[in-house]
Backbone as JSON Lines, residues from 0, in Angstrom:
{"i":0,"aa":"X","n":[116.53,171.17,129.64],"ca":[116.24,172.23,130.58],"c":[116.49,171.76,132.01]}
{"i":1,"aa":"X","n":[116.5,170.45,132.21],"ca":[116.74,169.9,133.54],"c":[118.11,170.32,134.07]}
{"i":2,"aa":"X","n":[119.11,170.34,133.18],"ca":[120.45,170.74,133.6],"c":[120.49,172.19,134.07]}
{"i":3,"aa":"X","n":[119.7,173.02,133.42],"ca":[119.65,174.43,133.81],"c":[119.1,174.58,135.22]}
{"i":4,"aa":"X","n":[118.1,173.79,135.56],"ca":[117.54,173.82,136.91],"c":[118.56,173.38,137.94]}
{"i":5,"aa":"X","n":[119.33,172.34,137.61],"ca":[120.39,171.88,138.53],"c":[121.44,172.96,138.73]}
{"i":6,"aa":"X","n":[121.75,173.66,137.65],"ca":[122.74,174.73,137.72],"c":[122.26,175.85,138.64]}
{"i":7,"aa":"X","n":[121.0,176.25,138.49],"ca":[120.44,177.3,139.35],"c":[120.41,176.85,140.81]}
{"i":8,"aa":"X","n":[120.03,175.59,141.04],"ca":[119.98,175.07,142.41],"c":[121.35,175.11,143.07]}
{"i":9,"aa":"X","n":[122.38,174.74,142.31],"ca":[123.74,174.75,142.86],"c":[124.17,176.15,143.23]}
{"i":10,"aa":"X","n":[123.89,177.11,142.36],"ca":[124.26,178.5,142.64],"c":[123.54,179.01,143.89]}
{"i":11,"aa":"X","n":[122.25,178.7,143.98],"ca":[121.48,179.15,145.14],"c":[121.96,178.47,146.43]}
{"i":12,"aa":"X","n":[122.39,177.22,146.34],"ca":[122.88,176.51,147.52],"c":[124.19,177.11,148.02]}
{"i":13,"aa":"X","n":[124.95,177.73,147.13],"ca":[126.23,178.32,147.52],"c":[126.08,179.71,148.13]}
{"i":14,"aa":"X","n":[124.91,180.29,148.03],"ca":[124.72,181.67,148.49],"c":[125.09,181.84,149.96]}
{"i":15,"aa":"X","n":[124.65,180.93,150.81],"ca":[124.96,181.04,152.24],"c":[126.44,180.95,152.51]}
{"i":16,"aa":"X","n":[127.14,180.06,151.81],"ca":[128.58,179.93,152.01],"c":[129.32,181.17,151.51]}
{"i":17,"aa":"X","n":[128.83,181.77,150.43],"ca":[129.44,183.02,149.96],"c":[129.33,184.1,151.03]}
{"i":18,"aa":"X","n":[128.15,184.23,151.63],"ca":[127.95,185.24,152.67],"c":[128.85,184.97,153.87]}
{"i":19,"aa":"X","n":[128.92,183.7,154.3],"ca":[129.76,183.36,155.45],"c":[131.22,183.65,155.17]}
{"i":20,"aa":"X","n":[131.66,183.37,153.95],"ca":[133.07,183.58,153.63],"c":[133.4,185.06,153.52]}
{"i":21,"aa":"X","n":[132.61,185.81,152.75],"ca":[132.94,187.22,152.51],"c":[132.56,188.13,153.67]}
{"i":22,"aa":"X","n":[131.44,187.86,154.34],"ca":[131.0,188.75,155.4],"c":[131.59,188.39,156.76]}
{"i":23,"aa":"X","n":[131.72,187.09,157.03],"ca":[132.18,186.65,158.35],"c":[133.58,186.06,158.34]}
{"i":24,"aa":"X","n":[134.23,186.08,157.17],"ca":[135.59,185.56,157.01],"c":[135.72,184.12,157.52]}
{"i":25,"aa":"X","n":[134.73,183.29,157.25],"ca":[134.74,181.89,157.65],"c":[135.49,181.1,156.57]}
{"i":26,"aa":"X","n":[136.69,180.62,156.9],"ca":[137.52,179.96,155.88],"c":[136.95,178.61,155.45]}
{"i":27,"aa":"X","n":[136.23,177.91,156.34],"ca":[135.61,176.64,155.96],"c":[134.54,176.88,154.89]}
{"i":28,"aa":"X","n":[133.84,177.99,154.99],"ca":[132.84,178.34,153.98],"c":[133.54,178.62,152.65]}
{"i":29,"aa":"X","n":[134.72,179.19,152.7],"ca":[135.51,179.43,151.48],"c":[135.85,178.13,150.78]}
{"i":30,"aa":"X","n":[136.18,177.11,151.57],"ca":[136.48,175.8,150.99],"c":[135.24,175.23,150.31]}
{"i":31,"aa":"X","n":[134.1,175.39,150.93],"ca":[132.85,174.91,150.33],"c":[132.51,175.69,149.06]}
{"i":32,"aa":"X","n":[132.8,176.98,149.06],"ca":[132.56,177.8,147.87],"c":[133.44,177.31,146.72]}
{"i":33,"aa":"X","n":[134.71,177.06,147.02],"ca":[135.63,176.59,145.98],"c":[135.18,175.24,145.42]}
{"i":34,"aa":"X","n":[134.74,174.35,146.3],"ca":[134.26,173.04,145.86],"c":[133.01,173.21,144.98]}
{"i":35,"aa":"X","n":[132.11,174.06,145.41],"ca":[130.89,174.3,144.65],"c":[131.18,174.93,143.3]}
{"i":36,"aa":"X","n":[132.15,175.82,143.26],"ca":[132.5,176.46,142.0],"c":[133.13,175.46,141.04]}
{"i":37,"aa":"X","n":[133.87,174.5,141.55],"ca":[134.43,173.45,140.71],"c":[133.31,172.59,140.13]}
{"i":38,"aa":"X","n":[132.32,172.26,140.95],"ca":[131.16,171.5,140.46],"c":[130.42,172.31,139.39]}
{"i":39,"aa":"X","n":[130.3,173.6,139.62],"ca":[129.64,174.49,138.67],"c":[130.39,174.49,137.33]}
{"i":40,"aa":"X","n":[131.7,174.56,137.4],"ca":[132.53,174.54,136.19],"c":[132.32,173.23,135.42]}
{"i":41,"aa":"X","n":[132.35,172.11,136.13],"ca":[132.17,170.81,135.48],"c":[130.78,170.68,134.87]}
{"i":42,"aa":"X","n":[129.78,171.16,135.59],"ca":[128.41,171.11,135.1],"c":[128.26,171.97,133.84]}
{"i":43,"aa":"X","n":[128.86,173.15,133.88],"ca":[128.79,174.05,132.73],"c":[129.45,173.42,131.51]}
{"i":44,"aa":"X","n":[130.58,172.76,131.71],"ca":[131.27,172.12,130.59],"c":[130.44,170.99,130.0]}
{"i":45,"aa":"X","n":[129.78,170.22,130.86],"ca":[128.96,169.13,130.33],"c":[127.75,169.68,129.57]}
{"i":46,"aa":"X","n":[127.19,170.79,130.03],"ca":[126.08,171.41,129.32],"c":[126.55,171.95,127.97]}
{"i":47,"aa":"X","n":[127.73,172.56,127.94],"ca":[128.29,173.06,126.68],"c":[128.44,171.93,125.68]}
{"i":48,"aa":"X","n":[128.97,170.8,126.13],"ca":[129.17,169.65,125.25],"c":[127.83,169.12,124.75]}
{"i":49,"aa":"X","n":[126.86,169.02,125.65],"ca":[125.53,168.54,125.28],"c":[124.88,169.44,124.23]}
{"i":50,"aa":"X","n":[124.98,170.75,124.42],"ca":[124.4,171.71,123.48],"c":[125.1,171.6,122.13]}
{"i":51,"aa":"X","n":[126.41,171.5,122.13],"ca":[127.16,171.42,120.88],"c":[126.8,170.15,120.12]}
{"i":52,"aa":"X","n":[126.69,169.03,120.83],"ca":[126.33,167.77,120.17],"c":[124.92,167.84,119.6]}
{"i":53,"aa":"X","n":[123.99,168.42,120.34],"ca":[122.62,168.56,119.85],"c":[122.57,169.46,118.62]}
{"i":54,"aa":"X","n":[123.36,170.5,118.63],"ca":[123.4,171.43,117.51],"c":[123.99,170.76,116.27]}
{"i":55,"aa":"X","n":[125.03,169.95,116.46],"ca":[125.68,169.3,115.33],"c":[124.86,168.16,114.75]}
{"i":56,"aa":"X","n":[124.02,167.51,115.56],"ca":[123.25,166.38,115.06],"c":[121.87,166.8,114.55]}
{"i":57,"aa":"X","n":[121.46,168.02,114.79],"ca":[120.15,168.49,114.34],"c":[120.14,168.58,112.82]}
{"i":58,"aa":"X","n":[119.06,168.11,112.22],"ca":[118.92,168.2,110.77],"c":[118.63,169.64,110.39]}
{"i":59,"aa":"X","n":[119.25,170.13,109.33],"ca":[118.98,171.52,108.94],"c":[117.55,171.64,108.42]}
{"i":60,"aa":"X","n":[116.94,172.76,108.7],"ca":[115.56,173.02,108.26],"c":[115.54,173.15,106.74]}
{"i":61,"aa":"X","n":[114.42,172.82,106.13],"ca":[114.3,172.89,104.68],"c":[114.54,174.31,104.2]}
{"i":62,"aa":"X","n":[115.4,174.45,103.22],"ca":[115.69,175.76,102.65],"c":[116.63,176.6,103.5]}
{"i":63,"aa":"X","n":[117.08,176.07,104.62],"ca":[117.95,176.85,105.49],"c":[119.39,176.4,105.37]}
{"i":64,"aa":"X","n":[119.69,175.62,104.34],"ca":[121.07,175.13,104.18],"c":[121.96,176.32,103.85]}
{"i":65,"aa":"X","n":[123.11,176.32,104.45],"ca":[124.05,177.4,104.21],"c":[124.76,177.17,102.88]}
{"i":66,"aa":"X","n":[125.01,178.24,102.19],"ca":[125.75,178.16,100.94],"c":[127.22,177.92,101.26]}
{"i":67,"aa":"X","n":[127.87,177.19,100.39],"ca":[129.3,176.93,100.59],"c":[130.04,178.25,100.44]}
{"i":68,"aa":"X","n":[131.07,178.46,101.24],"ca":[131.81,179.71,101.13],"c":[132.47,179.81,99.75]}
{"i":69,"aa":"X","n":[132.47,181.0,99.21],"ca":[133.06,181.23,97.9],"c":[134.57,181.06,97.98]}
{"i":70,"aa":"X","n":[135.11,180.41,96.97],"ca":[136.56,180.23,96.93],"c":[137.19,181.5,96.38]}
{"i":71,"aa":"X","n":[138.29,181.85,96.96],"ca":[139.01,183.03,96.48],"c":[139.79,182.65,95.23]}
{"i":72,"aa":"X","n":[139.83,183.56,94.31],"ca":[140.61,183.32,93.1],"c":[142.08,183.37,93.45]}
{"i":73,"aa":"X","n":[142.84,182.52,92.8],"ca":[144.27,182.49,93.06],"c":[144.89,183.8,92.59]}
{"i":74,"aa":"X","n":[145.76,184.34,93.39],"ca":[146.43,185.57,93.03],"c":[147.41,185.27,91.9]}
{"i":75,"aa":"X","n":[147.52,186.18,90.93],"ca":[148.47,185.93,89.84],"c":[149.89,185.85,90.4]}
{"i":76,"aa":"X","n":[150.66,184.98,89.81],"ca":[152.04,184.81,90.28],"c":[152.81,186.09,90.03]}
{"i":77,"aa":"X","n":[153.53,186.5,91.02],"ca":[154.33,187.71,90.89],"c":[155.53,187.42,90.01]}
{"i":78,"aa":"X","n":[155.84,188.36,89.17],"ca":[157.0,188.19,88.3],"c":[158.25,188.37,89.13]}
{"i":79,"aa":"X","n":[159.13,187.4,89.03],"ca":[160.37,187.49,89.78],"c":[161.41,188.17,88.89]}
{"i":80,"aa":"X","n":[162.14,189.06,89.46],"ca":[163.21,189.7,88.73],"c":[164.36,188.7,88.62]}
{"i":81,"aa":"X","n":[164.98,188.68,87.48],"ca":[166.1,187.76,87.28],"c":[167.25,188.19,88.18]}
{"i":82,"aa":"X","n":[167.86,187.2,88.77],"ca":[168.99,187.48,89.63],"c":[170.16,187.98,88.79]}
{"i":83,"aa":"X","n":[170.89,188.97,89.3],"ca":[172.01,189.47,88.52],"c":[173.06,188.37,88.31]}
{"i":84,"aa":"X","n":[173.66,188.38,87.14],"ca":[174.68,187.37,86.82],"c":[175.89,187.58,87.69]}
{"i":85,"aa":"X","n":[176.51,186.49,88.09],"ca":[177.71,186.59,88.93],"c":[178.9,186.97,88.07]}
{"i":86,"aa":"X","n":[179.7,187.87,88.56],"ca":[180.9,188.27,87.84],"c":[182.03,187.38,88.28]}
{"i":87,"aa":"X","n":[182.85,187.03,87.33],"ca":[184.03,186.19,87.62],"c":[185.23,187.01,87.79]}
């Protein structure tokens, strides 16, 4: 949950730069917004990886094991029509 707090803090810290860029057309604020958004992207990716790893390493709960997917029966082989004989 600590990462979520960092994520919220970063978004809130960018609020002033967003206002300066969009309302006052301050291009330096736009650069800070772009930098902050890149940090946000990187942070989000690391959180995604962390969540996926935690999900994959978690032991399944008793009785909650998923059943193996049913195998499809092989389709019967289609009868091929004999190729017409070549005429000489």
